[in-house]
VONU-693505 format. One record per residue: z, x, y of N, C-alpha, C, O, CB in turn; residue in three letters. Coordinates in steps of 0.02 Angstrom, whole numbers, padded with zeros to 5 digits, always signed. Atoms other than C-alpha are relative to their C-alpha. Glycine has a CB too. Layout:
<pts>
ZXYZXYZXYZXYZXYAla...
</pts>
This chain:
<pts>
+00039+00037-00050+03579-07864-07812-00072-00006-00024-00101+00044-00045+00004+00035+00069Met+00069+00012+00021+03410-07941-07853-00045+00001+00062-00029-00030+00113-00007-00067-00037Thr+00046-00006-00056+03263-07897-07740-00064-00037-00016-00092-00025-00070-00014+00074+00017Val+00060+00039+00012+03116-08019-07723-00055+00021+00048-00043+00056+00097+00015-00076+00007Phe+00056-00013-00044+02943-08007-07646-00035+00064-00017-00013+00101-00061+00023+00002+00071Gly+00039-00060+00014+02812-07868-07641+00040+00064+00006+00032+00110-00034-00059+00003+00046Pro-00040-00060-00010+02935-07740-07574+00046+00011-00059+00055+00067-00084+00040-00003+00065Ala-00045-00006+00057+03058-07778-07713-00037+00020-00063-00012+00062-00101+00036-00065-00012Gly+00039-00019+00059+02923-07767-07847-00021+00073+00003-00023+00107-00048-00062-00044-00006Asn+00020-00070-00008+02866-07601-07775+00058+00046-00018+00048+00098-00050-00024+00013+00071Phe-00059-00040+00016+03043-07532-07787+00012+00002-00075+00027+00055-00103+00063-00027+00036Ile-00010+00003+00072+03058-07590-07967-00051+00044-00036-00034+00079-00083-00006-00073-00025Ile+00052-00041+00031+02892-07507-08011+00015+00074+00009+00003+00114-00037-00068-00017+00030Met-00018-00070-00012+02950-07344-07932+00055+00022-00048+00052+00076-00076+00024+00010+00073Ile-00056-00018+00045+03111-07348-08035-00023+00008-00072-00003+00054-00107+00056-00052+00005Arg+00025-00005+00068+03021-07381-08198-00043+00063-00007-00039+00097-00058-00042-00063-00019Ile+00039-00062+00001+02899-07241-08156+00044+00061-00001+00029+00110-00035-00047+00003+00059Gly-00047-00056-00001+03046-07127-08120+00031+00010-00068+00037+00067-00091+00055-00013+00052Leu-00028-00005+00068+03124-07166-08289-00050+00031-00048-00032+00075-00087+00022-00069-00025Ile+00051-00028+00044+02960-07129-08378-00010+00074+00015-00018+00114-00031-00066-00038+00008Ile+00007-00070-00018+02943-06966-08281+00057+00041-00027+00047+00096-00053-00004+00007+00075Leu-00058-00037+00024+03119-06914-08327-00002+00008-00075+00013+00063-00100+00064-00036+00020Leu-00003-00003+00073+03102-06954-08510-00063+00030-00030-00063+00048-00089+00010-00069-00028Leu+00063-00032+00019+02923-06886-08521-00038-00041-00051-00100-00038-00053+00013+00068-00026Gln+00033+00044+00048+02886-07009-08661+00032-00067+00006+00094-00071+00008+00006+00028-00073Thr-00030+00066-00011+02910-07198-08641+00051-00018-00053+00044-00002-00112-00054-00052+00001Pro-00051+00028+00044+03064-07277-08715+00036+00052-00042+00049+00042-00101-00030-00052-00045Leu-00040-00051+00033+03155-07117-08758+00071-00006+00025+00086+00016+00080-00029+00072+00013Tyr-00070+00009-00021+03340-07159-08752+00033+00068+00011+00018+00117-00024+00040-00040-00053Ala-00033-00062-00017+03449-07026-08674+00068+00006-00035+00100-00045-00050+00008+00006+00076Gln-00066-00013+00026+03605-06946-08746+00040+00032+00056+00020+00083+00084-00002+00046-00064Ile-00040-00023-00056+03742-06921-08618+00051+00051-00024+00090+00035-00069+00034-00059+00035Tyr-00046-00052+00026+03841-06758-08639+00071-00005+00024+00115+00029-00003-00026+00066+00018Pro-00067+00004-00027+03994-06809-08538+00006+00043+00062-00033+00090+00072+00051+00020-00052Gly-00005-00034-00065+04054-06746-08368+00015+00075-00006-00008+00114+00036+00053-00032+00041Pro-00014-00072+00007+04122-06579-08431-00063+00038-00018-00080+00088+00014+00054+00012-00052Arg+00062-00034+00020+03963-06531-08520-00054-00004+00053-00093+00042+00062-00025-00029-00065Ser+00049+00007-00053+03857-06598-08378+00007+00055+00052-00042+00079+00080+00006-00069+00034Ser-00012-00053-00048+03938-06470-08264-00015+00069-00029-00018+00118+00007+00071-00002+00025Ala+00012-00063+00035+03902-06334-08394-00073+00006-00022-00088+00039-00072+00045+00006-00061Leu+00070-00004+00017+03714-06355-08396-00018-00040-00061-00072-00031-00090-00019+00070-00011Gly+00009+00041+00060+03731-06482-08538-00001+00042-00063-00027+00020-00114-00064-00039+00006Ser-00007-00042+00059+03766-06338-08658+00061-00023-00039+00117-00012-00017+00006+00076+00019Ala-00055+00036+00032+03872-06428-08788+00007+00014-00075+00055-00010-00106-00009-00072+00010Ser-00002-00006+00072+03835-06372-08966+00062+00034-00026+00087+00017-00080-00061+00036-00024Met-00060-00036+00022+03982-06253-08977+00060-00015+00045+00105+00026+00053-00014+00076+00000Ala-00054+00023-00044+04095-06350-08858+00043-00051-00037+00016-00093-00073-00027-00029+00066Leu-00046+00047+00033+04249-06444-08919+00034-00045+00051+00044-00025+00109+00052+00038-00041Gln-00032+00048-00044+04331-06598-08845-00024-00070-00015-00070-00080-00055-00012+00018+00073Gly+00016+00071+00015+04321-06788-08843-00072-00018+00016-00102-00057-00020+00046-00045+00038Ser+00068+00018-00018+04152-06796-08754-00052+00031-00046-00111+00015-00041-00014+00021+00071Trp+00047-00028+00049+04074-06694-08894-00029-00054-00045-00082-00044-00076+00034+00053-00043Ser+00025+00055+00041+04053-06860-08984-00071-00020+00020-00108-00047-00021+00046-00060+00005Ile+00066+00021-00023+03897-06887-08879-00055+00049-00019-00112+00027-00029+00002-00007+00075Gln+00053-00048+00013+03803-06725-08917+00008+00036-00067-00040+00040-00105-00002+00051+00054Gln-00013-00029+00066+03883-06635-09065+00070-00023-00021+00119+00009-00004-00005+00078+00001Asn-00066+00029+00017+04022-06742-09142+00045+00046-00041+00104+00031-00050-00010-00064-00037Pro-00044-00048+00034+04084-06593-09242+00053+00027+00047+00105+00050+00025-00042+00058-00029Ala-00047-00024-00050+04172-06546-09080+00063-00041+00007+00110-00020+00041-00033+00005+00064Gly-00062+00041-00004+04299-06688-09099+00046+00014-00059+00101-00014-00061-00018-00074+00003Ile-00036-00007+00063+04360-06626-09268+00069+00031+00007+00112+00021-00036-00041+00041-00048Ser-00065-00034-00009+04505-06523-09199+00049-00039+00043+00105-00016+00054-00011+00068+00029Thr-00045+00040-00041+04579-06660-09090+00058-00026-00043+00048-00047-00100-00037-00059+00033Leu-00060+00021+00038+04756-06705-09143+00031-00064+00027+00075-00092-00005+00051+00055+00001Glu-00027+00061-00030+04792-06852-09028-00056-00046+00022-00111-00022+00038+00046+00016+00060Arg+00052+00046-00022+04695-07011-08983-00019+00012+00073+00022+00031+00114+00023-00073-00009Pro+00026-00009-00067+04586-07001-08828-00042-00061+00019-00084-00084-00020-00042+00066+00006Val+00040+00054-00028+04515-07142-08721-00031+00027+00065+00004+00055+00107+00043-00065+00014Leu+00033-00030-00057+04385-07093-08591-00055-00046+00027-00085-00085-00009-00030+00068-00018Ala+00052+00037-00035+04266-07170-08463-00036+00047+00048-00007+00096+00072+00030-00062+00037Phe+00036-00038-00050+04131-07101-08350-00052-00043+00035-00073-00094+00009-00033+00062-00031Ser+00051+00034-00040+04008-07155-08216-00045+00053+00032-00020+00101+00060+00031-00047+00054Tyr+00048-00045-00031+03850-07067-08158-00050-00041+00041-00077-00090+00017-00036+00044-00053Glu+00050+00032-00043+03739-07118-08012-00060+00047+00004-00055+00103+00029+00029-00015+00072Gln+00059-00043+00006+03564-07051-08039-00037+00005+00067-00060-00045+00094-00046-00025-00054His+00040-00014-00060+03482-06970-07887+00021-00041+00060-00019-00058+00103-00073-00012-00015Phe-00031+00036-00055+03599-07063-07770-00030-00070+00010-00023-00100+00063-00007+00039+00064Leu+00025+00068-00002+03512-07227-07809+00057-00047-00021+00081-00042-00078-00063-00010-00048Asp-00058+00041+00016+03651-07359-07802-00010-00048-00058+00039-00073-00087+00019-00040+00060Pro+00012+00046+00055+03566-07467-07934-00021+00034-00065-00027+00001-00116-00053-00050+00020Glu+00019-00037+00060+03515-07331-08058+00058+00043-00022+00072+00095+00008-00064+00043+00013Leu-00063-00034+00018+03671-07276-08150+00011-00002-00075-00025-00036-00113+00059-00033+00036Ser-00022+00000+00070+03754-07240-08317+00075-00011-00002+00112+00015+00039-00019+00067-00034Ser-00071+00010+00013+03921-07300-08381+00013+00016-00074-00025-00005-00118+00022-00074+00017Gln-00016-00022+00068+04002-07225-08536+00074-00010-00015+00116-00009+00030-00020+00074-00011Ser-00069+00006+00023+04159-07252-08638+00005+00026-00071-00044+00023-00109+00025-00075+00004Ala-00010-00024+00068+04232-07175-08794+00073-00006-00020+00118-00008+00022-00023+00074-00007Leu-00067+00001+00029+04383-07184-08908-00002+00045-00061-00043+00036-00106+00023-00072-00019Leu-00005-00046+00057+04432-07044-09028+00068-00009-00033+00119-00008+00001-00011+00074+00023Val-00062+00012+00037+04562-07073-09165+00007+00050-00057-00027+00043-00108+00001-00072-00028Leu-00015-00045+00056+04628-06929-09272+00045-00036-00050+00096-00066-00032+00033+00065+00024Pro-00040+00030+00054+04695-06991-09440+00007+00052-00055-00039+00064-00094-00034-00066-00028Ile-00012-00056+00045+04773-06851-09542-00052+00054+00012-00056+00080+00068-00002-00023-00074Asn+00051-00052-00008+04631-06727-09572-00068-00028+00023-00116+00010+00031-00009+00037-00065Lys+00062+00032-00018+04498-06852-09522+00001-00022+00073+00054-00041+00098-00014-00060-00047His+00005+00021-00070+04437-06892-09346-00057-00051+00006-00114-00037-00013-00011+00061+00048Val+00049+00053-00009+04348-07055-09305-00013-00009+00074+00032+00001+00116+00024-00066-00032Leu+00016+00009-00070+04257-07092-09143-00047-00057+00011-00093-00069-00029-00030+00063+00028Gly+00045+00053-00022+04175-07238-09055-00024+00017+00070+00015+00041+00111+00036-00070-00002Leu+00027-00015-00066+04060-07219-08906-00049-00054+00022-00080-00087-00020-00035+00069+00001Ser+00046+00049-00028+03960-07331-08791-00029+00027+00065+00006+00060+00104+00035-00069+00012Phe+00031-00021-00063+03836-07297-08651-00053-00050+00021-00090-00077-00020-00031+00069-00007Arg+00052+00041-00029+03728-07401-08535-00033+00039+00056+00001+00069+00097+00027-00068+00025Arg+00038-00036-00050+03590-07328-08426-00055-00045+00027-00088-00079-00012-00029+00066-00029Tyr+00056+00037-00027+03468-07410-08306+00019-00041+00060+00066-00025+00097-00030-00045-00052Gly-00013+00046-00056+03462-07552-08180-00019-00070-00024-00030-00080-00084-00040+00020+00065Phe+00006+00070+00021+03432-07740-08179-00064-00014-00039-00063-00056-00084+00002-00045+00061Ser+00063+00014+00033+03250-07734-08236-00011+00041-00064-00051+00022-00106-00056+00014+00048Glu+00008-00045+00057+03267-07594-08364+00068+00028-00019+00105+00052+00024-00050+00058+00015Tyr-00065-00025+00021+03417-07543-08468-00004+00028-00071-00037+00000-00114+00053-00056+00004Ala-00009-00029+00066+03456-07430-08615+00074-00005-00017+00117+00009+00025-00025+00074-00003Glu-00068+00002+00024+03614-07456-08717+00004+00034-00068-00042+00030-00108+00027-00073-00004Gln-00010-00030+00065+03684-07358-08862+00074-00006-00018+00118+00001+00025-00024+00074-00001Ser-00068+00003+00026+03839-07378-08970+00001+00044-00062-00044+00041-00103+00023-00073-00015Ala-00002-00046+00056+03894-07248-09096+00067+00002-00035+00120-00011-00004-00018+00068+00023Gly-00060-00012+00040+04019-07218-09235-00007+00070-00030-00058+00085-00061+00009-00055-00055Phe+00003-00068+00026+04061-07039-09283+00060+00015-00045+00115-00011-00035-00001+00050+00058Ala-00053-00025+00044+04161-06958-09421-00004+00076-00002-00058+00104-00013-00006-00030-00073Tyr-00001-00073-00001+04215-06776-09411+00061+00025-00038+00113-00008-00043+00001+00026+00072Ala-00056-00031+00036+04324-06659-09512-00004+00075+00007-00058+00105+00004+00001-00021-00074Arg-00005-00073-00004+04383-06480-09492+00027+00027-00065+00074-00001-00094+00045+00021+00060Ser-00021-00031+00062+04401-06368-09643+00031+00068+00015-00005+00116+00033-00059+00007-00050Phe-00037-00062-00012+04535-06234-09623-00007+00027+00071+00004+00086+00084-00023+00053-00049Ser+00005-00022-00069+04503-06229-09436-00060+00044+00014-00068+00067+00070+00061+00035+00019Gly+00057-00044-00008+04344-06128-09464-00066-00037+00001-00109-00024+00043-00001+00051-00056Thr+00062+00039+00006+04208-06251-09515+00014-00072+00016+00062-00102-00009-00030+00007-00070Leu-00005+00070-00017+04186-06423-09439-00067-00034-00013-00120-00009+00005+00022-00010+00074Ser+00060+00038+00015+04062-06554-09500+00008-00071+00026+00063-00097+00031-00014+00000-00076Leu-00003+00068-00026+04017-06724-09430-00066-00037-00011-00119-00006-00015+00016+00000+00075Ala+00058+00044+00001+03898-06870-09449+00012-00056+00051+00069-00073+00065-00013-00029-00072Ile-00006+00055-00049+03862-07008-09323-00056-00051-00012-00113-00033-00023-00004+00027+00072Ala+00047+00056+00005+03778-07177-09337-00006-00032+00069+00045-00050+00098+00022-00052-00054Leu+00010+00025-00067+03701-07241-09175-00048-00060+00000-00099-00059-00033-00026+00055+00046Arg+00043+00058-00011+03629-07409-09125-00027+00005+00071+00011+00008+00119+00039-00067-00011Leu+00033-00005-00064+03502-07397-08983-00034-00066+00017-00062-00098-00027-00051+00059-00001His+00034+00060-00022+03437-07542-08881-00030+00011+00069+00000+00042+00112+00049-00060+00001Gln+00034-00003-00064+03312-07553-08739-00019-00070+00022-00044-00110-00018-00064+00046-00004Ile+00017+00066-00028+03289-07704-08626-00045+00009+00061-00029+00047+00106+00065-00039+00019His+00045+00001-00057+03142-07730-08508-00014-00073+00017-00038-00111-00024-00066+00039-00014Ile+00012+00070-00021+03131-07891-08408-00073-00019-00012-00119+00020+00002+00019-00009+00074Asn+00065+00029+00015+02984-08000-08460-00032+00029-00063-00084+00005-00086-00047+00010+00058Gln+00026-00028+00062+02958-07892-08615+00049-00006-00058+00030+00001-00116-00018+00073+00010Tyr-00050+00010+00051+03121-07922-08709+00036+00064-00021+00040+00112+00017-00032-00029-00060Gly-00042-00054+00025+03225-07805-08817-00033+00037-00058-00074+00008-00094+00067-00026-00021Asn+00019-00039+00058+03191-07666-08941+00061+00038-00022+00100+00061+00019-00060+00049+00015Ala-00060-00033+00025+03322-07588-09054-00018+00049-00056-00070+00043-00088+00051-00051-00024Ser+00010-00050+00052+03339-07442-09174+00068+00025-00023+00117+00024+00014-00044+00059+00024Ala-00061-00029+00029+03470-07365-09289-00016+00071-00022-00065+00083-00057+00026-00043-00060Leu+00013-00070+00018+03483-07177-09309+00063+00032-00029+00119+00010-00017-00023+00040+00062Ser-00054-00039+00031+03589-07054-09408-00005+00072+00024-00059+00102+00019-00003-00004-00077Leu-00002-00068-00025+03641-06885-09334+00051+00041-00040+00094+00013-00074+00017+00001+00075Asp-00047-00044+00035+03733-06734-09406+00012+00062+00042-00033+00088+00074-00027+00018-00070Ala-00017-00059-00038+03825-06589-09327+00046+00047-00038+00080+00028-00085+00033-00020+00065Gly-00041-00052+00031+03913-06427-09374+00024+00049+00054-00012+00064+00102-00040+00037-00056Met-00025-00055-00040+04023-06298-09290+00035+00050-00047+00070+00030-00093+00048-00025+00056Gln-00030-00052+00042+04078-06132-09365+00028+00055+00044-00007+00082+00087-00052+00030-00050Phe-00033-00051-00040+04204-06010-09291-00009+00067-00034+00020+00081-00086+00075-00017+00010Arg+00013-00067+00027+04141-05833-09321+00060+00045+00008+00080+00081-00038-00062+00031+00033Leu-00059-00039-00016+04289-05749-09237+00045-00044+00044+00029-00102+00057-00018+00068+00036Thr-00044+00038-00045+04433-05803-09126-00034-00016+00066-00015-00064+00100+00064+00040+00012Glu+00032+00009-00065+04317-05788-08976-00070-00030-00005-00096-00055+00046-00004+00066+00034Arg+00069+00021+00006+04146-05837-09045-00007-00061-00046+00021-00061-00101-00044+00058-00025Ile+00014+00059+00040+04088-06007-09109-00074-00017+00005-00104-00010+00058+00044-00060+00022Met+00069+00024-00001+03916-06069-09159+00000-00074-00018+00045-00098-00053-00045+00041-00049Ile+00005+00071+00014+03862-06250-09168-00073-00021-00008-00117+00009+00023+00033-00042+00055Gly+00068+00026+00008+03709-06346-09225+00003-00075-00008+00054-00103-00029-00035+00033-00060Ser+00002+00073+00001+03654-06527-09217-00071-00022-00012-00118+00007+00014+00028-00029+00066Phe+00066+00031+00011+03509-06631-09280+00006-00074+00012+00051-00107-00014-00026+00015-00071Ile-00002+00071-00016+03472-06803-09211-00060-00036-00029-00117-00014-00024+00002-00010+00077Ser+00051+00045+00028+03376-06939-09300-00050+00035-00046-00111+00029-00035-00037-00033+00055Asn+00048-00032+00045+03301-06835-09442-00041-00050-00040-00094-00033-00065+00037+00046-00049Pro+00038+00052+00035+03246-06999-09522-00056-00030+00041-00093-00073+00017+00045-00054-00022Gly+00053+00023-00046+03131-07031-09372-00002-00076+00007-00054-00107+00000-00068+00025-00025Arg-00004+00072-00011+03191-07207-09341-00037-00019+00063-00038+00018+00113+00074-00023+00005Ser+00037+00025-00057+03085-07310-09222+00029-00065+00024+00069-00097-00010-00073-00008-00016Gly-00024+00062-00029+03117-07458-09109-00038-00059-00030-00099-00057-00039-00008+00002+00076Tyr+00031+00062+00022+03086-07631-09177-00040-00030+00058-00021-00022+00116+00053-00050-00026Ser+00043+00032-00050+02950-07729-09085-00034+00050+00047-00063+00030+00097+00041-00049+00041Asn+00032-00050-00042+02888-07565-09013-00020+00059-00045+00010+00112-00041+00046+00024+00058Ser+00017-00049+00050+02799-07466-09150-00021+00067+00028-00020+00118-00007-00053-00026-00043Pro+00022-00063-00029+02735-07334-09030+00057+00042+00028+00046+00098+00051-00050-00013+00055Ala-00058-00035-00029+02911-07283-08975+00051+00016-00053+00065-00024-00097+00032-00043+00056Ser-00049-00024+00049+03039-07183-09072+00062+00025+00035+00059+00046+00093-00030+00053-00044Asn-00059-00035-00022+03215-07124-09051-00015+00075-00006-00044+00096-00056+00064-00020-00042Val+00018-00071+00003+03201-06937-09011+00026+00034-00064+00081+00019-00087+00029+00036+00060Pro-00019-00044+00055+03205-06815-09157+00012+00069+00031-00034+00099+00057-00054+00002-00057Val-00016-00063-00034+03294-06659-09097+00043+00045-00043+00079+00023-00087+00034-00013+00064Gly-00040-00051+00032+03372-06498-09158+00027+00047+00053-00010+00069+00097-00041+00038-00054Met-00031-00044-00049+03494-06390-09061+00043+00052-00034+00073+00039-00086+00042-00041+00050Ser-00043-00055+00024+03583-06225-09088+00034+00030+00060+00002+00044+00111-00041+00053-00039Leu-00036-00027-00056+03718-06156-08977+00054+00049-00020+00074+00052-00078+00031-00056+00040Gly-00054-00049+00011+03850-06021-08959+00046+00000+00060+00023-00007+00117-00029+00071-00014Ile-00048-00007-00054+04008-06006-08857+00040+00064-00010+00053+00085-00066+00048-00062+00003Ser-00037-00063+00003+04104-05849-08814+00055-00001+00052+00042-00011+00111-00047+00060+00011Tyr-00057-00006-00045+04278-05833-08739+00008+00073+00019+00030+00114-00021+00065-00028-00034Phe-00011-00068-00024+04279-05677-08633+00075+00013+00006+00099+00069-00005-00034+00011+00067Phe-00072-00004-00006+04463-05712-08603+00027-00071-00003-00011-00118-00014+00022+00035+00067Ser-00028+00067-00001+04583-05858-08594-00024-00041+00060-00016-00102+00061+00077+00004+00001Asp+00021+00034-00061+04507-05899-08425-00075-00011+00005-00097-00053+00044+00023+00040+00059Lys+00072+00002-00008+04320-05875-08451-00035-00019-00065-00026+00014-00116-00026+00067+00026Val+00039+00023+00057+04206-05971-08571-00074-00001+00020-00092-00028+00072+00024-00070-00024Leu+00073-00001-00011+04017-05942-08583-00034-00036-00058-00016-00025-00116-00026+00073+00008Val+00035+00037+00051+03899-06058-08676-00075+00005+00011-00098+00011+00068+00022-00074-00001Leu+00072+00005-00005+03714-06062-08714-00026-00042-00058-00001-00037-00114-00034+00070+00000Thr+00031+00043+00050+03607-06189-08808-00075+00009+00001-00105+00022+00053+00019-00075+00012Asp+00073+00004+00007+03429-06191-08872-00015-00067-00032+00008-00082-00087-00028+00060-00043Leu+00013+00069+00022+03361-06368-08891-00074-00013-00006-00114+00005+00038+00032-00049+00049Glu+00069+00021+00011+03199-06433-08963-00002-00073-00020+00026-00093-00071-00034+00044-00054Lys+00012+00069+00015+03151-06616-08957-00075-00008-00015-00117+00015+00024+00022-00047+00059Val+00070+00007+00020+02990-06661-09048-00039-00036+00055-00018-00088+00080-00006-00037-00067Leu+00041+00029-00053+02853-06698-08923+00015+00027+00069-00018+00008+00117+00008-00073+00000Gly-00018-00029-00065+02936-06599-08784+00005+00076-00006+00011+00103-00061+00067-00030+00025Arg-00007-00073+00000+02946-06417-08733+00073+00019-00015+00119-00020-00003-00022+00029+00068Ala-00068-00024+00015+03096-06314-08790+00039+00011+00064+00012+00031+00115-00004+00065-00042Met-00044-00007-00058+03244-06309-08671+00054+00052-00016+00080+00053-00072+00031-00067+00020Asp-00053-00049+00005+03367-06167-08643+00052-00015+00053+00035-00025+00111-00027+00073+00008Leu-00053+00021-00045+03536-06204-08565+00055+00053+00001+00069+00086-00049+00030-00068-00022Lys-00055-00048-00008+03677-06095-08497+00057-00034+00037+00046-00075+00083-00024+00063+00038Phe-00058+00027-00034+03854-06140-08444+00056+00051+00005+00063+00095-00038+00025-00061-00036Gly-00056-00045-00011+04006-06050-08375+00060-00041+00024+00053-00081+00070-00018+00056+00051Leu-00062+00034-00020+04185-06114-08362+00053+00052+00015+00065+00098-00024+00025-00049-00055Glu-00053-00046-00021+04322-06023-08267+00063-00039+00016+00061-00087+00055-00023+00042+00062Tyr-00065+00032-00011+04505-06074-08270+00047+00047+00036+00078+00090+00005+00031-00023-00067Lys-00047-00042-00036+04605-05991-08132+00072-00014-00020+00115+00031-00019-00007-00010+00075Pro-00064+00020+00029+04755-06088-08199-00014-00046-00058-00070-00071-00065+00046-00034+00054Val+00010+00038+00061+04780-06184-08360-00025-00070+00013-00066-00097-00025+00064-00003-00039Lys+00016+00070-00013+04763-06356-08280-00065-00012+00037-00087-00069+00043+00056-00031+00039Glu+00058+00009-00044+04609-06325-08173-00058+00043-00023-00048+00101-00043+00018+00016+00072Tyr+00060-00036+00022+04430-06272-08216-00056-00008+00050-00067-00063+00076-00022-00023-00069Ala+00061+00001-00039+04276-06227-08114-00059+00012-00048-00054+00053-00093+00002+00054+00057Leu+00055-00003+00048+04107-06249-08199-00067+00004+00036-00075-00018+00093+00001-00061-00045Arg+00068-00004-00027+03924-06212-08172-00049+00013-00057-00029+00034-00111-00006+00054+00053Gly+00049-00011+00052+03762-06201-08268-00071-00012+00025-00082-00035+00080+00014-00044-00059Gly+00071+00012-00014+03572-06208-08272-00034-00020-00066-00011-00003-00120-00034+00063+00031Val+00044+00013+00057+03439-06278-08388-00071+00019+00021-00089+00016+00080+00004-00075-00024Ser+00065-00029-00015+03263-06209-08401-00056-00051+00004-00099-00047+00048-00017+00052-00051Val+00057+00046+00005+03149-06354-08448+00022-00073-00007+00038-00094-00062-00044+00020-00059Asn+00018-00022-00068+03153-06443-08332+00056+00040+00031+00114+00036+00011-00017-00060+00044Pro-00050-00041-00033+03242-06322-08217+00047-00045+00039+00026-00083+00083-00033+00052+00046Tyr-00051+00038-00036+03404-06401-08157+00062+00044+00009+00075+00089-00031+00018-00066-00037Lys-00062-00035-00014+03566-06336-08082+00059-00048-00007+00053-00107+00008-00002+00032+00070Gln-00058+00041+00014+03739-06398-08124+00063+00033+00029+00068+00095+00032+00008-00011-00076Tyr-00064-00026-00023+03914-06380-08050+00052-00055-00008+00036-00114-00012-00005+00024+00075Ala-00053+00050+00005+04083-06464-08065+00068+00032-00009+00075+00093-00006-00014-00047-00058Gly-00068-00023+00010+04267-06452-08095+00037-00048-00046+00014-00103-00059+00037+00007+00068Phe-00042+00042+00042+04403-06520-08208+00073+00012+00015+00094+00068+00032-00014+00013-00073Gly-00072-00004-00011+04588-06557-08188+00035-00038-00055+00019-00095-00070+00020-00029+00070Phe-00035+00029+00057+04706-06591-08332+00075+00008+00010+00100+00063+00019-00023+00034-00066Asn-00072-00003-00009+04888-06638-08314+00033-00054-00042+00021-00114-00033+00019-00009+00075Phe-00038+00045+00043+05002-06716-08445-00044-00052-00036-00027-00111-00038+00053-00035+00041Lys+00044+00043+00039+04859-06788-08547-00052-00038+00040-00096-00068+00010+00041-00049-00036Gly+00049+00033-00042+04762-06858-08399-00050+00053+00025-00030+00103+00055+00033-00037+00060Ile+00051-00048-00020+04597-06769-08367-00050-00034+00046-00074-00089+00033-00037+00030-00062Ala+00051+00022-00047+04480-06792-08219-00054+00054+00001-00040+00112+00016+00029-00014+00072Ile+00056-00047+00001+04308-06711-08233-00055-00026+00046-00071-00085+00046-00027+00011-00072Asp+00053+00019-00046+04172-06711-08101-00057+00050-00007-00046+00109-00020+00025-00002+00073Ala+00059-00043+00005+03995-06643-08103-00054-00024+00048-00056-00082+00067-00027+00001-00073Ala+00059+00015-00040+03840-06636-07995-00060+00034-00033-00059+00094-00047+00008+00024+00075Ile+00062-00025+00029+03666-06616-08070-00053-00001+00053-00064-00052+00086-00021-00042-00063Ile+00051-00006-00051+03527-06555-07956-00068+00010-00032-00080+00060-00065+00016+00058+00049Ser+00070-00004+00024+03345-06590-08000-00043+00021+00060-00036-00009+00113-00024-00068-00031His+00036-00025-00058+03223-06493-07889-00046-00050+00034-00060-00044+00093-00041+00059-00020Pro+00046+00049-00028+03108-06643-07864+00032-00067+00014+00012-00102+00061-00058-00010-00046Ser-00027+00067-00003+03217-06796-07887+00067-00006+00036+00088-00061+00053+00007-00027-00069Leu-00063+00002-00036+03381-06747-07803+00060+00009-00044+00055+00036-00100+00005-00065+00036Gly-00063-00013+00035+03562-06746-07857+00029-00063-00031+00016-00119-00010+00051+00030+00048Ile-00033+00055+00036+03663-06853-07977+00074+00017-00008+00091+00060-00048-00033-00012-00070Ser-00072-00011+00009+03853-06858-07957+00026-00036-00061+00000-00088-00082+00039-00023+00063Pro-00027+00023+00064+03958-06890-08111+00075+00008+00000+00101+00061+00018-00032+00039-00060Asn-00072-00002+00000+04142-06932-08130+00026-00029-00065+00003-00081-00087+00030-00037+00060Leu-00030+00024+00063+04246-06950-08289+00075+00002+00002+00106+00044+00035-00026+00041-00058Gly-00072+00004+00006+04424-06999-08329+00018-00010-00072-00010-00053-00106+00029-00057+00045Leu-00021+00008+00070+04511-06977-08496+00076+00006-00005+00109+00036+00038-00034+00054-00045Ser-00072-00002+00012+04686-07000-08565+00012+00015-00074-00014-00018-00118+00034-00067+00021Tyr-00020-00020+00067+04758-06914-08718+00069-00028-00015+00117-00010+00019-00002+00077-00009Glu-00063+00034+00014+04895-07020-08795+00052+00046-00032+00107+00024-00047-00013-00060-00045Phe
</pts>
């Protein structure tokens, strides 16, 4: 829906200001962790599964069957400020290929990203991955800006219960065309996951994005039964709370999450995936 007049312009200005506040630096494209990770405080470096393609693609290396997934997130209950994501993961022998797409924003401002990832597991202990991402930003009356970035990820299983993961995004410091003052974020993350039992998984990540303060994230997943999971988490900077659940039956997975920002409100998130 398009809104005209002074009131409509005021709403648009508020939304653009909100985006800038959230990103802390103008034109910083976001990376969406997926609904499962969103419920786990966005702690994803040592997490495995199809949505790992978005944060640490090394996490898709152990998948043995193709996966198609979609998700929708409504930011702060604003009906016009949302994100839509889709991915496809294709295991081919020892190699795993992945395609991902995400759109974030509203009619006057939009961020889009499309990515291609390649991952491989070596003896089930070490997993390596690279990802090529195309980023695009559109602002009405200002046009488009685009950038291409290269990311790399790793996961290493120390024991049957402990895994570490690391990820670096855009080490080449790619910037947006037609916007020399704006860059794709350069970030480094390190994480660890620990299985207390078959039912309890604990994760923590330490993330540093250049130009921003360091963030610490925690997540907990509890599976009372194999098909159902309860999740929760927190992040330190900015402080946010997370909760959600997941249900998996015969290859169909439904994941839901709620992110609570102390100043801006809550953002519900729903994802659906199918493993062929």
